[in-house]
Each structure stands twice: as C-alpha cells, then as structure tokens.
C-alpha positions as a Markdown table, in Angstrom:
| # | Residue | x | y | z |
|---|---|---|---|---|
| 1 | Met | -33.9 | -26.3 | -18.2 |
| 2 | Glu | -32.9 | -25.9 | -14.7 |
| 3 | Glu | -30.5 | -23.3 | -13.8 |
| 4 | Lys | -27.2 | -24.6 | -12.3 |
| 5 | Lys | -26.2 | -23.1 | -8.8 |
| 6 | Arg | -23.1 | -21.4 | -9.3 |
| 7 | Phe | -22.5 | -20.5 | -5.5 |
| 8 | Gln | -22.8 | -22.7 | -2.7 |
| 9 | Asn | -22.9 | -21.8 | 1.0 |
| 10 | Gln | -19.6 | -23.2 | 2.6 |
| 11 | Lys | -18.3 | -22.8 | 6.1 |
| 12 | Leu | -14.8 | -21.6 | 6.6 |
| 13 | Asn | -12.6 | -23.6 | 8.6 |
| 14 | Ser | -9.9 | -22.0 | 10.9 |
| 15 | Glu | -7.1 | -22.5 | 8.5 |
| 16 | Asp | -9.2 | -20.6 | 5.9 |
| 17 | Tyr | -10.2 | -17.8 | 8.3 |
| 18 | Glu | -6.6 | -17.2 | 9.3 |
| 19 | Lys | -5.6 | -17.2 | 5.6 |
| 20 | Thr | -8.2 | -14.5 | 4.9 |
| 21 | Glu | -7.2 | -12.5 | 8.0 |
| 22 | Glu | -3.3 | -12.5 | 7.0 |
| 23 | Gly | -4.3 | -11.5 | 3.5 |
| 24 | Ala | -6.4 | -8.7 | 4.8 |
| 25 | Lys | -3.5 | -7.4 | 7.3 |
| 26 | Ala | -0.9 | -7.7 | 4.3 |
| 27 | Leu | -3.3 | -5.7 | 1.9 |
| 28 | Lys | -3.7 | -3.2 | 4.7 |
| 29 | Ser | -0.1 | -2.8 | 5.4 |
| 30 | Gly | 1.0 | -2.6 | 1.7 |
| 31 | Gly | -1.5 | 0.1 | 1.1 |
| 32 | Thr | -0.1 | 2.1 | 3.9 |
| 33 | Leu | 3.3 | 1.7 | 2.8 |
| 34 | Leu | 2.3 | 2.6 | -0.7 |
| 35 | Gly | 0.7 | 5.6 | 0.4 |
| 36 | Val | 3.7 | 6.8 | 2.4 |
| 37 | Ala | 6.0 | 6.3 | -0.6 |
| 38 | Val | 3.8 | 8.2 | -3.0 |
| 39 | Leu | 3.7 | 11.0 | -0.3 |
| 40 | Ala | 7.5 | 10.9 | -0.1 |
| 41 | Val | 7.9 | 11.1 | -3.8 |
| 42 | Gly | 5.6 | 14.0 | -4.0 |
| 43 | Val | 7.3 | 16.0 | -1.3 |
| 44 | Val | 10.9 | 15.4 | -2.7 |
| 45 | Lys | 9.4 | 16.3 | -6.3 |
| 46 | Lys | 7.9 | 19.3 | -4.9 |
| 47 | Tyr | 10.9 | 20.6 | -2.3 |
| 48 | Gly | 13.8 | 18.6 | -3.7 |
| 49 | Pro | 15.2 | 21.2 | -6.0 |
| 50 | Ser | 15.2 | 24.0 | -3.8 |
| 51 | Leu | 16.5 | 22.1 | -1.0 |
| 52 | Ile | 19.2 | 21.0 | -3.2 |
| 53 | Lys | 19.9 | 24.7 | -4.2 |
| 54 | Ser | 20.0 | 25.7 | -0.6 |
| 55 | Leu | 22.5 | 23.0 | 0.3 |
| 56 | Ser | 24.8 | 23.8 | -2.4 |
| 57 | Lys | 24.7 | 27.6 | -1.2 |
| 58 | Ile | 25.8 | 26.5 | 2.2 |
| 59 | Arg | 28.6 | 24.2 | 0.9 |
| 60 | Lys | 30.0 | 27.2 | -1.3 |
| 61 | Ile | 30.3 | 29.4 | 2.0 |
C-alpha cells in the first residue's frame, strides 16, 4: 500500500501572507494586554487593602 501524502508544499499568495501577519500582530498585542492585566490584578490584590485603609484614615482626618 502506498502511503498518502498528508502535506503538500504550497506557496502563499500575498493575501494569505497578510492574513498571517495580521494574526501574528493580534496575538502579540493580545498577549501584551493580558500580561499587563494580570500584573495590574496582582498589584491591586497585594497592595489594595493597605491602600484603602490608608485612604480611609486620610478621609477621617
């Protein structure tokens, strides 16, 4: 039995290449945004309660 070729060499046309590049840029931007969001949540979780206490003490004065 002859094994079927599962993959074939294909040349990308300019539209396919542009779509690939746009997808890569979107993934990179999304990853950066997600990283910043995770970092911000971590900072708020760690320093948020003490910051709120400090602000409430300042308001009482």
